[in-house]
C-alpha positions as a Markdown table, in Angstrom:
| # | Residue | x | y | z |
|---|---|---|---|---|
| 1 | Met | 0.0 | 0.0 | 0.0 |
| 2 | Thr | 1.3 | 3.4 | -0.9 |
| 3 | Glu | 0.6 | 6.1 | 1.6 |
| 4 | Thr | -0.1 | 9.6 | 0.4 |
| 5 | Ile | 1.3 | 12.6 | 2.1 |
| 6 | Ala | -0.2 | 16.1 | 1.6 |
| 7 | Val | 2.6 | 18.7 | 1.6 |
| 8 | Ile | 1.8 | 22.3 | 2.4 |
| 9 | Pro | 4.9 | 24.5 | 2.7 |
| 10 | Gly | 2.9 | 27.7 | 3.4 |
| 11 | Asp | 4.7 | 31.0 | 3.9 |
| 12 | Gly | 8.2 | 32.2 | 4.8 |
| 13 | Ile | 10.7 | 29.6 | 5.8 |
| 14 | Gly | 8.0 | 26.9 | 5.4 |
| 15 | Lys | 8.9 | 27.1 | 1.7 |
| 16 | Ser | 12.5 | 26.0 | 2.6 |
| 17 | Val | 12.1 | 23.6 | 5.5 |
| 18 | Val | 9.1 | 21.6 | 4.2 |
| 19 | Pro | 10.9 | 20.6 | 0.9 |
| 20 | Ala | 13.9 | 19.7 | 3.0 |
| 21 | Ala | 11.9 | 17.3 | 5.1 |
| 22 | Val | 10.3 | 15.9 | 1.9 |
| 23 | Arg | 13.7 | 15.2 | 0.6 |
| 24 | Val | 14.6 | 13.3 | 3.7 |
| 25 | Leu | 11.4 | 11.2 | 3.5 |
| 26 | Asp | 11.9 | 10.5 | -0.1 |
| 27 | Ser | 15.5 | 9.4 | 0.5 |
| 28 | Leu | 14.2 | 6.5 | 2.6 |
| 29 | Asp | 12.6 | 4.8 | -0.5 |
| 30 | Leu | 9.5 | 3.8 | 1.4 |
| 31 | Gly | 7.3 | 4.4 | -1.7 |
| 32 | Leu | 5.5 | 7.4 | -0.2 |
| 33 | Ser | 3.5 | 9.6 | -2.6 |
| 34 | Phe | 3.6 | 13.4 | -2.1 |
| 35 | Val | 0.9 | 15.7 | -3.2 |
| 36 | Met | 1.6 | 19.4 | -3.0 |
| 37 | Ala | -1.1 | 21.9 | -1.8 |
| 38 | Asp | -1.2 | 25.6 | -1.0 |
| 39 | Ala | -2.2 | 27.6 | 2.0 |
| 40 | Gly | -1.2 | 30.9 | 3.7 |
| 41 | Asp | -0.8 | 34.6 | 3.0 |
| 42 | Glu | 0.5 | 34.2 | -0.6 |
| 43 | Thr | -2.4 | 31.8 | -1.4 |
| 44 | Arg | -4.9 | 34.4 | -0.1 |
| 45 | Ala | -3.2 | 37.0 | -2.3 |
| 46 | Asp | -3.5 | 34.7 | -5.3 |
| 47 | Thr | -6.9 | 33.1 | -4.7 |
| 48 | Gly | -8.7 | 35.3 | -2.2 |
| 49 | Thr | -8.7 | 32.6 | 0.5 |
| 50 | Pro | -5.8 | 31.3 | 2.6 |
| 51 | Leu | -7.1 | 27.8 | 2.6 |
| 52 | Pro | -8.7 | 26.8 | -0.8 |
| 53 | Asp | -11.2 | 24.0 | -1.0 |
| 54 | Arg | -8.8 | 21.9 | -3.1 |
| 55 | Thr | -6.3 | 22.0 | -0.3 |
| 56 | Ile | -8.9 | 20.8 | 2.2 |
| 57 | Glu | -9.8 | 18.0 | -0.2 |
| 58 | Thr | -6.1 | 17.0 | -0.6 |
| 59 | Val | -5.7 | 16.8 | 3.2 |
| 60 | Glu | -8.9 | 14.9 | 3.7 |
| 61 | Ser | -7.9 | 12.3 | 1.1 |
| 62 | Ala | -4.2 | 12.0 | 2.3 |
| 63 | Asp | -3.0 | 9.5 | 4.9 |
| 64 | Ala | -1.1 | 12.3 | 6.7 |
| 65 | Thr | -0.1 | 16.0 | 6.1 |
| 66 | Leu | 3.2 | 17.8 | 6.5 |
| 67 | Phe | 2.7 | 21.5 | 7.0 |
| 68 | Gly | 5.2 | 24.4 | 7.3 |
| 69 | Ala | 3.9 | 27.7 | 8.6 |
| 70 | Ala | 1.5 | 30.5 | 7.7 |
| 71 | Gly | 1.9 | 34.2 | 8.3 |
| 72 | Glu | -0.9 | 36.6 | 9.1 |
| 73 | Thr | -3.4 | 34.0 | 8.1 |
| 74 | Ala | -2.1 | 31.4 | 10.5 |
| 75 | Ala | -5.3 | 31.1 | 12.5 |
| 76 | Asp | -7.3 | 30.8 | 9.3 |
| 77 | Val | -5.1 | 28.0 | 8.1 |
| 78 | Ile | -3.8 | 25.8 | 10.9 |
| 79 | Leu | -7.0 | 25.7 | 13.1 |
| 80 | Pro | -9.2 | 24.6 | 10.1 |
| 81 | Leu | -6.5 | 22.1 | 9.0 |
| 82 | Arg | -6.5 | 20.6 | 12.5 |
| 83 | Ser | -10.2 | 20.3 | 12.3 |
| 84 | Val | -10.0 | 18.7 | 8.8 |
| 85 | Val | -7.9 | 15.9 | 10.2 |
| 86 | Gly | -10.1 | 15.6 | 13.3 |
| 87 | Ser | -7.1 | 16.4 | 15.5 |
| 88 | Tyr | -7.9 | 16.3 | 19.2 |
| 89 | Ala | -4.3 | 16.0 | 20.4 |
| 90 | Asn | -1.3 | 18.1 | 19.8 |
| 91 | Ile | 1.9 | 16.3 | 20.8 |
| 92 | Arg | 5.0 | 18.6 | 21.3 |
| 93 | Pro | 8.2 | 17.0 | 22.4 |
| 94 | Ala | 10.9 | 19.3 | 23.8 |
| 95 | Arg | 14.3 | 17.8 | 24.5 |
| 96 | Thr | 18.0 | 18.7 | 24.5 |
| 97 | Tyr | 20.4 | 17.3 | 21.9 |
| 98 | Pro | 24.1 | 16.7 | 22.0 |
| 99 | Gly | 26.1 | 19.5 | 20.4 |
| 100 | Val | 23.3 | 22.1 | 21.0 |
| 101 | Ala | 23.8 | 24.8 | 23.7 |
| 102 | Ala | 20.8 | 24.6 | 26.1 |
| 103 | Val | 19.7 | 26.5 | 29.1 |
| 104 | Ala | 18.7 | 23.2 | 30.8 |
| 105 | Pro | 20.7 | 20.3 | 29.3 |
| 106 | Asp | 18.7 | 17.6 | 31.0 |
| 107 | Thr | 15.3 | 18.6 | 29.6 |
| 108 | Asp | 13.3 | 15.8 | 28.0 |
| 109 | Leu | 9.6 | 16.7 | 27.9 |
| 110 | Ile | 6.4 | 15.8 | 26.0 |
| 111 | Phe | 3.5 | 18.1 | 26.1 |
| 112 | Val | 0.2 | 16.5 | 25.3 |
| 113 | Arg | -2.1 | 19.4 | 24.5 |
| 114 | Glu | -5.9 | 19.3 | 24.1 |
| 115 | Asn | -6.4 | 20.6 | 20.6 |
| 116 | Thr | -10.1 | 21.4 | 20.1 |
| 117 | Glu | -11.4 | 23.4 | 23.0 |
| 118 | Gly | -10.4 | 26.0 | 25.6 |
| 119 | Val | -10.1 | 29.6 | 24.4 |
| 120 | Tyr | -8.9 | 28.4 | 21.0 |
| 121 | Ala | -12.4 | 27.3 | 20.2 |
| 122 | Gly | -12.7 | 30.7 | 18.6 |
| 123 | Ile | -16.0 | 31.7 | 20.2 |
| 124 | Glu | -15.5 | 35.5 | 20.5 |
| 125 | Ser | -18.0 | 38.3 | 20.2 |
| 126 | Ser | -18.2 | 42.1 | 20.5 |
| 127 | Ile | -21.0 | 43.1 | 22.8 |
| 128 | Glu | -20.7 | 46.8 | 22.0 |
| 129 | Pro | -17.9 | 49.2 | 21.1 |
| 130 | Gly | -15.1 | 48.7 | 23.7 |
| 131 | Ile | -16.5 | 45.5 | 25.2 |
| 132 | Thr | -15.6 | 42.0 | 23.9 |
| 133 | Thr | -16.0 | 38.5 | 25.2 |
| 134 | Leu | -14.3 | 35.1 | 24.7 |
| 135 | Thr | -16.1 | 31.9 | 25.6 |
| 136 | Arg | -13.9 | 29.0 | 27.0 |
| 137 | Val | -15.2 | 25.6 | 26.2 |
| 138 | Val | -14.2 | 22.4 | 28.2 |
| 139 | Thr | -16.0 | 19.1 | 27.9 |
| 140 | Glu | -15.6 | 15.8 | 29.7 |
| 141 | Asp | -15.3 | 13.9 | 26.5 |
| 142 | Ala | -12.4 | 16.0 | 25.1 |
| 143 | Ser | -10.7 | 16.0 | 28.5 |
| 144 | Arg | -10.9 | 12.3 | 28.7 |
| 145 | Ala | -9.6 | 11.7 | 25.2 |
| 146 | Ile | -6.5 | 13.9 | 25.8 |
| 147 | Ala | -5.9 | 12.3 | 29.2 |
| 148 | Glu | -6.0 | 8.8 | 27.7 |
| 149 | Met | -3.4 | 9.8 | 25.2 |
| 150 | Ala | -1.2 | 11.4 | 27.8 |
| 151 | Val | -1.4 | 8.2 | 29.9 |
| 152 | Glu | -0.4 | 6.2 | 26.9 |
| 153 | Tyr | 2.7 | 8.3 | 26.4 |
| 154 | Ala | 3.6 | 8.2 | 30.0 |
| 155 | Thr | 3.2 | 4.4 | 30.0 |
| 156 | Asp | 5.3 | 4.0 | 26.9 |
| 157 | Arg | 8.1 | 6.1 | 28.5 |
| 158 | Asp | 7.7 | 4.4 | 31.9 |
| 159 | Ser | 7.3 | 7.8 | 33.4 |
| 160 | Ser | 5.0 | 9.9 | 35.6 |
| 161 | Leu | 2.3 | 12.3 | 34.4 |
| 162 | Thr | 1.8 | 15.9 | 35.3 |
| 163 | Ile | -1.7 | 17.4 | 34.9 |
| 164 | Ala | -1.4 | 21.2 | 34.3 |
| 165 | His | -4.5 | 23.3 | 35.2 |
| 166 | Lys | -5.7 | 26.5 | 36.7 |
| 167 | Ala | -8.7 | 25.1 | 38.6 |
| 168 | Asn | -8.1 | 27.4 | 41.5 |
| 169 | Val | -9.4 | 30.3 | 39.3 |
| 170 | Met | -11.3 | 28.7 | 36.5 |
| 171 | Arg | -13.1 | 26.4 | 38.9 |
| 172 | Thr | -15.8 | 25.1 | 36.6 |
| 173 | Thr | -13.9 | 24.6 | 33.3 |
| 174 | Asp | -10.4 | 23.7 | 34.5 |
| 175 | Gly | -12.1 | 22.0 | 37.4 |
| 176 | Leu | -13.7 | 19.6 | 34.9 |
| 177 | Phe | -10.4 | 19.1 | 33.0 |
| 178 | Leu | -8.6 | 18.3 | 36.3 |
| 179 | Asp | -11.2 | 16.0 | 37.6 |
| 180 | Thr | -11.5 | 14.1 | 34.4 |
| 181 | Ala | -7.7 | 13.8 | 33.9 |
| 182 | Thr | -7.1 | 12.6 | 37.4 |
| 183 | Ala | -9.9 | 10.0 | 37.0 |
| 184 | Val | -8.3 | 8.7 | 33.9 |
| 185 | Ala | -4.9 | 8.5 | 35.6 |
| 186 | Asn | -6.4 | 6.6 | 38.6 |
| 187 | Glu | -8.3 | 4.2 | 36.3 |
| 188 | His | -4.9 | 3.3 | 34.7 |
| 189 | Gly | -3.0 | 3.2 | 38.0 |
| 190 | Ile | -0.4 | 5.5 | 36.7 |
| 191 | Asp | 1.7 | 7.8 | 38.9 |
| 192 | Tyr | 0.7 | 11.5 | 38.5 |
| 193 | Asp | 0.8 | 14.9 | 40.0 |
| 194 | Thr | -1.1 | 18.0 | 39.4 |
| 195 | Ala | 0.3 | 21.5 | 39.0 |
| 196 | Leu | -1.1 | 25.0 | 38.6 |
| 197 | Met | 0.0 | 26.0 | 35.1 |
| 198 | Asp | 1.6 | 29.3 | 36.2 |
| 199 | Ala | 3.6 | 27.6 | 39.0 |
| 200 | Leu | 4.6 | 24.9 | 36.5 |
| 201 | Ala | 6.0 | 27.4 | 34.2 |
| 202 | Met | 8.4 | 28.5 | 36.9 |
| 203 | Gln | 9.2 | 25.0 | 37.9 |
| 204 | Leu | 10.0 | 24.0 | 34.3 |
| 205 | Val | 12.6 | 26.7 | 34.2 |
| 206 | Met | 14.1 | 25.8 | 37.6 |
| 207 | Glu | 13.9 | 22.0 | 37.4 |
| 208 | Pro | 12.8 | 20.7 | 34.0 |
| 209 | Glu | 14.4 | 17.3 | 34.7 |
| 210 | Ala | 11.7 | 16.7 | 37.3 |
| 211 | Tyr | 9.0 | 16.5 | 34.6 |
| 212 | Asp | 8.3 | 14.1 | 31.7 |
| 213 | Val | 4.8 | 13.9 | 30.2 |
| 214 | Val | 2.6 | 17.0 | 30.8 |
| 215 | Val | -1.0 | 17.0 | 29.8 |
| 216 | Cys | -2.5 | 20.5 | 29.3 |
| 217 | Pro | -5.5 | 22.4 | 28.2 |
| 218 | Asn | -5.1 | 24.1 | 24.8 |
| 219 | Leu | -3.7 | 27.5 | 25.7 |
| 220 | Ala | -1.5 | 26.2 | 28.5 |
| 221 | Gly | 0.0 | 23.6 | 26.2 |
| 222 | Asp | 0.9 | 26.3 | 23.6 |
| 223 | Leu | 2.6 | 28.5 | 26.2 |
| 224 | Leu | 4.4 | 25.9 | 28.2 |
| 225 | Ser | 5.8 | 24.1 | 25.1 |
| 226 | Asp | 7.2 | 27.4 | 23.8 |
| 227 | Leu | 8.7 | 28.1 | 27.2 |
| 228 | Ala | 10.4 | 24.6 | 26.9 |
| 229 | Ala | 11.8 | 25.6 | 23.5 |
| 230 | Gly | 13.8 | 28.2 | 25.2 |
| 231 | Leu | 15.3 | 25.6 | 27.6 |
| 232 | Val | 16.5 | 23.3 | 24.8 |
| 233 | Gly | 17.9 | 25.7 | 22.2 |
| 234 | Gly | 15.0 | 27.4 | 20.4 |
| 235 | Leu | 11.9 | 26.8 | 18.4 |
| 236 | Gly | 14.0 | 25.5 | 15.5 |
| 237 | Leu | 14.2 | 22.2 | 17.4 |
| 238 | Leu | 10.6 | 21.5 | 18.3 |
| 239 | Pro | 8.4 | 19.2 | 16.1 |
| 240 | Ser | 4.7 | 18.6 | 16.7 |
| 241 | Ala | 2.0 | 16.2 | 15.7 |
| 242 | Asn | -1.8 | 16.9 | 15.5 |
| 243 | Ile | -3.4 | 13.5 | 15.9 |
| 244 | Gly | -7.0 | 12.6 | 14.9 |
| 245 | Gly | -9.0 | 9.4 | 14.9 |
| 246 | Asp | -7.8 | 8.4 | 11.4 |
| 247 | Asn | -5.8 | 11.3 | 10.0 |
| 248 | Ala | -3.0 | 13.5 | 11.3 |
| 249 | Leu | -1.0 | 16.7 | 10.5 |
| 250 | Phe | 2.6 | 17.3 | 11.4 |
| 251 | Glu | 4.3 | 20.7 | 11.6 |
| 252 | Pro | 7.2 | 22.5 | 13.2 |
| 253 | Val | 6.3 | 24.6 | 16.2 |
| 254 | His | 8.1 | 27.7 | 14.8 |
| 255 | Gly | 6.4 | 30.3 | 12.6 |
| 256 | Thr | 7.4 | 31.8 | 9.2 |
| 257 | Ala | 10.5 | 33.7 | 10.4 |
| 258 | Pro | 10.1 | 36.5 | 7.8 |
| 259 | Asp | 13.4 | 38.0 | 8.9 |
| 260 | Ile | 15.3 | 35.1 | 7.3 |
| 261 | Ala | 12.8 | 33.8 | 4.8 |
| 262 | Gly | 14.5 | 33.3 | 1.4 |
| 263 | Glu | 18.0 | 33.5 | 2.7 |
| 264 | Gly | 18.6 | 29.7 | 2.7 |
| 265 | Ile | 19.6 | 29.6 | 6.4 |
| 266 | Ala | 16.4 | 28.4 | 8.0 |
| 267 | Asn | 16.9 | 25.5 | 10.4 |
| 268 | Pro | 15.0 | 22.4 | 9.0 |
| 269 | Thr | 15.5 | 20.3 | 12.1 |
| 270 | Ala | 12.0 | 20.8 | 13.6 |
| 271 | Thr | 10.3 | 20.0 | 10.3 |
| 272 | Ile | 12.5 | 16.9 | 9.7 |
| 273 | Leu | 11.8 | 15.7 | 13.3 |
| 274 | Ser | 8.1 | 16.3 | 12.5 |
| 275 | Ser | 8.5 | 14.0 | 9.5 |
| 276 | Ala | 10.0 | 11.4 | 11.8 |
| 277 | Met | 6.8 | 11.6 | 13.9 |
| 278 | Leu | 4.8 | 11.3 | 10.7 |
| 279 | Leu | 6.7 | 8.1 | 9.8 |
| 280 | Glu | 6.0 | 6.6 | 13.2 |
| 281 | Tyr | 2.3 | 7.5 | 12.9 |
| 282 | Leu | 2.2 | 5.6 | 9.6 |
| 283 | Gly | 3.8 | 2.6 | 11.2 |
| 284 | Tyr | 7.3 | 3.1 | 9.9 |
| 285 | Asp | 8.8 | 3.0 | 13.4 |
| 286 | Gln | 12.3 | 2.0 | 12.4 |
| 287 | Ala | 12.5 | 4.7 | 9.7 |
| 288 | Gly | 11.3 | 7.3 | 12.2 |
| 289 | Arg | 14.1 | 6.2 | 14.6 |
| 290 | Gln | 16.6 | 6.4 | 11.8 |
| 291 | Val | 15.6 | 9.9 | 10.9 |
| 292 | Arg | 15.8 | 11.0 | 14.5 |
| 293 | Ala | 19.2 | 9.4 | 14.9 |
| 294 | Ala | 20.5 | 11.1 | 11.7 |
| 295 | Val | 19.3 | 14.5 | 13.0 |
| 296 | Glu | 20.9 | 14.0 | 16.4 |
| 297 | Ala | 24.2 | 13.0 | 14.7 |
| 298 | Ser | 24.1 | 16.1 | 12.5 |
| 299 | Leu | 23.3 | 18.4 | 15.5 |
| 300 | Glu | 26.2 | 16.9 | 17.4 |
| 301 | Asn | 28.7 | 17.0 | 14.6 |
| 302 | Gly | 27.5 | 19.7 | 12.3 |
| 303 | Pro | 26.8 | 21.5 | 10.2 |
| 304 | Lys | 24.5 | 23.8 | 12.1 |
| 305 | Thr | 22.4 | 26.7 | 11.0 |
| 306 | Pro | 23.0 | 30.2 | 12.4 |
| 307 | Asp | 20.3 | 30.0 | 15.0 |
| 308 | Leu | 22.3 | 27.2 | 16.7 |
| 309 | Gly | 25.6 | 29.1 | 16.4 |
| 310 | Gly | 26.8 | 27.6 | 13.1 |
| 311 | Asn | 27.2 | 28.9 | 9.6 |
| 312 | Gly | 25.5 | 26.1 | 7.7 |
| 313 | Ser | 22.6 | 26.5 | 5.3 |
| 314 | Thr | 19.3 | 24.7 | 5.1 |
| 315 | Glu | 20.8 | 22.7 | 2.2 |
| 316 | Asp | 23.9 | 21.8 | 4.3 |
| 317 | Val | 21.9 | 20.5 | 7.2 |
| 318 | Thr | 19.4 | 18.6 | 5.0 |
| 319 | Ser | 22.2 | 16.9 | 3.0 |
| 320 | Ala | 24.0 | 16.0 | 6.2 |
| 321 | Val | 21.0 | 14.2 | 7.5 |
| 322 | Ile | 20.4 | 12.4 | 4.2 |
| 323 | Asp | 24.1 | 11.4 | 4.1 |
| 324 | Arg | 23.8 | 9.9 | 7.6 |
| 325 | Leu | 20.7 | 8.0 | 6.6 |
C-alpha cells in the first residue's frame, strides 16, 4: 500500500524547511507519494482565500499531512486544518540534543495538549464598542480523550504524568479538566501529580528534569511548550503532531520567520523531526528512529544553521541528515 502525504509549505521559511523534510522522507525509499497543496498569505493574495477547497480536499484524502507555517493568516489556516484531520491531540516533544547549547541540558519533555477546545475554540464576540468576550469551552469527552493519550505516552516512556491546570481560578472549566484527567490516571493506575500552570512554568525553568509527560488544556500547552523551547535551544528544534482518529497533521512549532525567509539559512530540524513523527504515525517506526538518529548526529557534529551558532545553510543540514541515513 502506498501512503499519500499532503505537503503544504505555506509561507516564509516553510517554503524551505518543508521541501527539506520531503527530501529526507523521499531518500528512505518507502514508496510514499507526495501531493503538493497551497495555504497561507500568498495563497490568499493569489486566490482570495488562505485555505482553498482543493487544499482541504487534498488533506482529507491523504494519509497524513506535512505543513510548514503561515503568516498573518495562521489562525485561518492551521486551526481549520487541524479540524479537517479531526485532531484532538497536539503532541509537542521538547528535549535537548548533543552539540546544542541549552539552558537546561537535562530537559526531555512531552506536552500532550488538548487541541479542540479552551479559548482556542474561537468563540468570540463584540457586545458593544469597547467590550468583547471570549467563551472558554471544556468538555468531559475531550478532556478524557487527551488524558487517555497522555497516559499512553507516560506508560510507553515508563514515566509519571503531570496534569497542568488553573482550577483554583477557572473552577468550573479547569475543574472539569482536572477531575477528568485525574480520574483517567487513577483508572490506569499511573503515577501522576497536578500543577497550577503558572507555578509549573516557573518549575519547568528551575527544574525541568523533574517532569516528563505533561497534559495541558489548549492555551497552557501552547505557552508551556514554547517556554520549553527556550530551555532546549530554540523553536527550530521543536516538532509537533496533530493527531485525529484516522488522520494527522505534522508541523514544526516555529512560525514563518520572515526576517530570514528566502536566505537559505532556516533550520530544517523541527520539520525533519516532525516528519519522523509522521513516519511513526504511519507505522514506519524503524525509519522514524533512523531519521531522528541522523538528525541527532548532525546536530552533534554539524553542520548547524546560524540559530544554533553555526554557519551552515538549510541545504547543508538537509544533505548531512540524508548522508547519515
